[in-house]
C-alpha positions in Angstrom: -64.0 -130.9 41.5 -64.4 -129.1 38.1 -62.0 -126.6 37.0 -64.4 -123.5 37.1 -65.3 -124.5 40.8 -61.7 -123.1 41.4 -62.5 -119.9 39.6 -66.4 -119.8 41.9 -64.5 -120.0 44.9 -62.4 -117.1 43.9 -64.8 -115.3 42.8 -67.2 -115.7 46.1 -64.3 -114.8 48.1 -64.3 -111.5 45.8 -67.6 -110.9 46.7 -68.7 -110.8 42.8 -71.9 -111.3 41.6 -71.3 -112.9 38.4 -68.3 -115.1 36.9 -68.0 -114.7 32.7 -66.6 -117.6 30.8 -66.0 -116.4 27.2 -63.9 -118.0 23.9 -61.1 -115.3 23.0 -61.0 -114.1 27.1 -59.8 -114.7 30.1 -62.1 -115.7 33.0 -63.8 -112.1 33.8 -65.7 -111.4 36.9 -68.1 -108.9 37.8 -68.1 -106.8 41.1 -69.6 -103.7 42.3 -71.2 -103.7 38.2 -68.3 -103.3 36.8 -66.7 -106.4 34.8 -63.3 -107.0 35.4 -60.6 -109.5 33.5 -58.5 -111.8 35.3 -54.8 -112.3 34.7 -55.7 -116.0 33.1 -54.5 -116.8 29.7 -57.3 -116.3 27.0 -59.5 -119.3 26.9 -60.2 -121.2 23.3 -63.5 -122.5 21.8 -62.5 -125.6 22.8 -61.3 -124.8 26.3 -64.4 -123.1 27.6 -66.9 -125.8 25.5 -64.3 -128.1 28.0 -65.2 -126.0 31.1 -68.9 -125.9 30.4 -69.2 -129.7 29.4 -68.2 -130.5 32.7 -70.8 -129.0 34.8 -73.8 -130.1 32.8 -75.6 -133.4 33.3 -76.2 -135.5 30.7 -79.9 -134.3 30.6 -78.6 -130.6 30.2 -76.4 -131.3 27.5 -79.0 -133.0 25.6 -81.2 -129.7 26.2 -78.5 -127.4 25.1 -77.9 -129.4 21.7 -81.7 -128.7 21.0 -82.3 -125.6 21.9 -78.7 -124.1 21.8 -79.1 -122.1 25.0 -79.8 -123.2 28.6 -80.5 -122.0 31.8 -79.9 -123.7 35.1 -78.8 -124.2 38.7 -75.5 -125.6 39.9 -74.8 -126.3 43.6 -71.0 -126.9 44.4 -70.5 -128.5 47.9 -68.9 -126.3 50.4 -69.1 -123.0 48.3 -72.4 -122.3 47.4 -75.3 -122.3 44.6 -74.9 -120.3 41.4 -77.6 -119.9 38.1 -76.0 -120.7 34.5 -76.8 -119.3 31.6 -75.0 -121.2 28.6 -75.5 -120.3 24.8 -74.2 -121.0 21.4 -73.0 -117.9 19.5 -70.5 -117.2 16.7 -67.5 -118.2 18.5 -68.4 -121.0 20.3 -70.0 -121.8 23.7 -70.2 -119.0 26.4 -71.3 -119.2 30.0 -72.3 -116.6 32.7 -72.7 -118.1 36.5 -74.7 -115.5 38.7 -73.6 -116.2 42.5 -76.4 -117.1 44.8 -75.9 -116.2 48.7 -75.1 -118.9 50.7 -77.9 -117.6 53.5 -81.0 -115.9 52.0 -80.7 -111.8 53.6 -83.4 -110.4 55.5 -85.2 -107.8 54.1 -84.0 -105.4 56.8 -80.4 -106.2 55.5 -81.4 -105.5 52.3 -82.3 -101.7 53.3 -86.3 -102.2 52.7 -88.5 -99.9 54.6 -91.5 -100.7 56.9 -93.8 -100.4 54.0 -93.0 -103.7 52.5 -93.4 -105.3 55.7 -96.8 -104.0 55.8 -97.8 -105.1 52.4 -96.1 -108.5 52.9 -99.0 -108.9 55.7 -101.9 -109.1 52.5 -103.5 -112.2 52.3 -104.5 -111.5 48.6 -103.5 -109.2 46.4 -100.3 -108.5 43.7 -97.3 -107.5 44.4 -94.7 -106.9 41.8 -90.7 -106.8 42.2 -89.4 -105.0 39.2 -86.1 -103.5 37.7 -83.6 -104.2 34.8 -81.5 -107.5 34.8 -79.0 -107.9 37.9 -80.7 -105.4 40.2 -81.2 -107.7 42.9 -85.0 -109.1 41.6 -84.6 -112.5 42.9 -82.8 -112.0 46.0 -85.4 -109.6 47.2 -88.0 -112.1 45.8 -86.5 -114.8 48.3 -85.9 -112.5 51.2 -90.3 -111.6 50.9 -90.6 -115.4 51.4 -88.3 -116.0 53.9 -90.0 -113.1 55.4 -93.4 -115.2 55.2 -91.9 -118.3 56.2 -90.4 -116.9 59.2 -93.6 -115.4 60.3 -96.7 -117.1 59.3 -97.9 -121.0 58.9 -98.8 -120.7 55.2 -98.8 -122.8 51.9 -96.2 -121.0 50.0 -95.6 -122.1 45.7 -93.1 -121.1 43.8 -92.3 -121.2 40.3 -88.8 -120.5 39.3 -86.5 -120.9 36.3 -84.3 -122.3 38.1 -84.5 -122.9 41.4 -82.0 -120.6 43.2 -82.3 -119.9 46.8 -83.4 -123.1 48.7 -85.9 -122.2 51.7 -85.4 -124.0 54.8 -88.0 -125.2 57.0 -89.2 -122.9 59.1 -93.2 -122.0 59.9 -94.5 -122.5 56.5 -94.8 -125.3 53.8 -92.4 -124.1 50.9 -92.9 -126.0 47.6 -90.3 -124.9 44.7 -91.0 -125.5 41.3 -88.3 -125.6 38.5 -89.4 -124.8 35.1 -88.6 -127.7 32.6 -87.9 -130.3 35.5 -90.9 -130.0 37.6 -93.2 -128.4 35.5 -93.7 -127.9 31.5 -94.3 -124.4 31.8 -95.3 -121.3 34.1 -99.2 -121.4 32.3 -99.0 -125.1 33.8 -97.9 -124.6 37.0 -100.1 -122.0 37.7 -103.1 -123.6 36.3 -102.3 -126.6 38.6 -101.5 -124.2 41.8 -104.7 -122.8 42.3 -105.9 -126.5 43.2 -103.1 -126.9 45.7 -104.1 -125.2 48.1 -101.5 -122.2 48.2 -101.5 -119.1 50.6 -98.9 -117.5 48.5 -97.6 -117.9 45.0 -94.3 -116.8 43.9 -93.2 -116.2 40.2 -89.7 -116.2 39.5 -91.0 -114.1 36.2 -93.5 -112.9 34.7 -92.8 -113.7 31.0 -95.8 -113.8 28.6 -99.1 -112.6 28.9 -100.7 -115.8 30.1 -99.0 -116.1 33.0 -99.5 -112.6 33.5 -103.5 -113.3 33.2 -103.3 -116.1 35.9 -101.2 -114.1 38.1 -103.3 -111.6 38.3 -106.7 -114.0 38.5 -105.2 -115.9 41.4 -104.4 -112.4 43.0 -108.2 -111.5 42.6 -109.3 -115.3 44.0 -108.0 -115.0 47.6 -104.2 -115.5 47.0 -101.1 -113.0 47.7 -99.2 -113.2 44.4 -95.5 -112.1 44.1 -93.6 -112.1 40.8 -91.0 -110.5 39.1 -91.1 -108.0 35.9 -87.9 -106.6 33.7 -89.1 -102.8 34.2 -87.4 -99.7 35.1 -89.8 -97.8 37.1 -93.4 -98.2 38.7 -95.4 -96.8 36.3 -93.7 -98.5 33.1 -94.8 -101.6 35.3 -98.5 -101.1 34.6 -97.9 -99.9 31.3 -96.1 -103.0 30.6 -98.4 -105.6 32.2 -101.4 -103.9 30.4 -100.1 -103.5 26.7 -99.1 -107.0 26.9 -102.5 -108.0 26.4 -104.7 -107.4 23.0 -106.6 -104.1 22.9 -110.2 -105.6 23.5 -108.9 -107.5 26.7 -107.1 -104.4 28.0 -110.3 -102.8 29.8 -111.1 -106.1 32.0 -107.2 -106.3 33.1 -107.1 -102.7 34.3 -110.0 -103.9 36.0 -108.5 -106.7 37.5 -105.1 -104.9 38.0 -106.7 -101.7 39.9 -108.2 -104.0 42.3 -105.7 -106.2 43.1 -102.2 -104.4 42.7 -101.0 -103.7 46.2 -97.4 -102.9 45.7 -94.8 -102.0 42.7 -91.3 -102.4 44.1 -88.7 -101.0 41.3 -85.3 -101.6 42.6 -81.6 -100.6 41.5 -78.4 -101.4 42.3 -75.8 -98.7 42.5 -72.1 -99.2 43.1 -71.2 -97.5 46.4 -68.8 -94.5 46.6 -65.9 -96.9 48.5 -66.7 -99.1 45.5 -66.7 -102.2 47.6 -70.5 -103.3 47.6 -74.0 -102.2 46.2 -76.6 -99.3 47.3 -80.0 -100.2 46.9 -82.4 -97.6 45.6 -86.3 -97.6 45.5 -89.2 -96.8 43.5 -92.5 -97.9 46.2 -96.1 -97.4 44.5 -98.6 -98.7 46.6 -102.0 -100.0 45.4 -104.6 -97.3 46.9 -107.6 -96.1 45.8 -106.3 -93.2 43.8 -103.7 -95.5 42.2 -106.8 -97.7 41.3 -108.4 -95.0 39.8 -106.0 -94.1 37.2 -105.6 -97.7 36.2 -109.0 -98.0 35.6 -109.6 -94.8 33.6 -106.7 -95.5 31.9 -104.3 -92.5 33.4 -101.5 -94.4 34.1 -99.2 -91.5 32.9 -100.6 -89.4 36.2 -99.2 -92.3 38.4 -95.7 -90.4 38.9 -98.0 -87.6 40.9 -99.5 -89.9 42.7 -95.8 -91.1 43.9 -95.0 -87.8 44.6 -98.3 -87.0 46.7 -98.1 -90.7 48.5 -94.9 -90.3 50.1 -96.6 -89.8 53.7 -98.4 -93.3 53.3 -94.4 -94.7 52.2 -94.5 -94.1 48.5 -91.0 -93.4 47.1 -89.6 -92.1 43.7 -86.5 -93.5 42.2 -85.0 -90.3 41.4 -85.4 -88.9 45.2 -84.0 -92.5 46.6 -80.9 -92.0 44.1 -80.6 -88.5 45.6 -80.8 -89.2 49.3 -78.1 -91.7 48.6 -75.8 -89.0 47.1 -76.7 -86.7 50.1 -75.5 -89.6 52.4 -72.6 -90.0 50.6 -72.8 -93.5 49.7 -73.1 -92.9 46.1 -70.8 -90.8 43.5 -72.4 -88.0 41.3 -71.2 -89.8 38.5 -73.1 -92.8 39.3 -75.8 -91.0 40.7 -76.5 -89.0 37.3 -76.5 -92.2 35.2 -78.9 -94.0 37.0 -80.9 -90.5 37.6 -83.7 -89.6 35.0 -84.3 -86.0 35.9 -81.2 -84.4 36.2 -82.6 -81.1 38.0 -82.9 -82.7 40.9 -79.2 -83.0 41.0 -78.4 -79.1 40.3 -76.7 -78.0 43.7 -73.9 -80.9 43.1 -73.9 -80.3 39.6 -72.9 -76.6 40.4 -70.4 -77.4 43.3 -68.7 -80.2 40.4 -68.4 -77.3 37.9 -67.0 -74.9 40.7 -64.0 -77.3 41.6 -63.6 -78.2 37.8 -63.6 -74.4 37.0 -59.7 -73.4 35.9 -58.1 -70.9 38.0 -58.1 -67.4 36.5 -54.5 -66.1 35.7 -52.7 -64.2 38.9 -54.0 -60.5 38.8 -56.1 -61.2 35.5 -59.6 -59.3 37.5 -56.9 -56.9 39.8 -57.0 -53.3 37.6 -54.4 -52.6 40.0 -51.7 -55.3 38.1 -53.3 -54.2 34.2 -50.4 -52.8 32.3 
């Protein structure tokens, strides 16, 4: 057993999300978004390199030497799977290992509303799962695939870097391809995917213009495409996709995206007030006629208004989702404000906070009878 396996076991038992192995520091874990140092001795550069090297295959060592960085999946028997990312830097070699849950959570367990289930009933179109790094996009993607796998006899083809969740055999046929192992590039995999009779195409990340173009084309030609993108809101997601293309191509992309977009699901994980888990805040933009017209007419700055007016259809605004968590006493005011964009929504709580922090008046100061 590798030495790091013991560290992984402790991290899993503590329900941590990541393990950091860095020269000059003890082992560190990320728990509920906060980085916590262990009581172990600080690691030397030589020890860090030795610990990481013990986990790699010879082929992975060669890739690390050639590229000075490496993303890979790791399976520890009896413990689970981990997504590793190692890199060379000024102090040597460091590694970060994301803990992948043994069991794929359901959409209901993640707290997804009914509108997400309905979006997955589409047999063609584009669904984008967005959010910053570490906000649970991969887990949501896996839960979506698991939902399809449980309810529909379809062919699901995934392209991932690396493969994180392994999907069991249920109703669907699922083929999972790993970048740099099963395919040379996302673009290469997507070009061949259209000839492999897929019903659903899942893309781990829309990394470049070619991948975005192929994903939108596949969504237009009769496939349900589900992909992730590192953006912080639904309107910014639309702008990010369009702005990735040269100006001369943006008109065509707007037209294609307006026709194919079914949903943008932006998520944010916020530490719960008890400090033992993360709460999910969501922004949901549905691809209806109003949204399609705004995308086509280059008026994406008006999408925030559509989100506001589309609540009856199941749309959500991130700040209001955060406010709901605060009102339900699931998160603290501090964490709510740190994650919200519009603090005016939290006026009532800000005023309450000011009142509780206001210093008490000196006895008799405002009482005329006690003045000298």
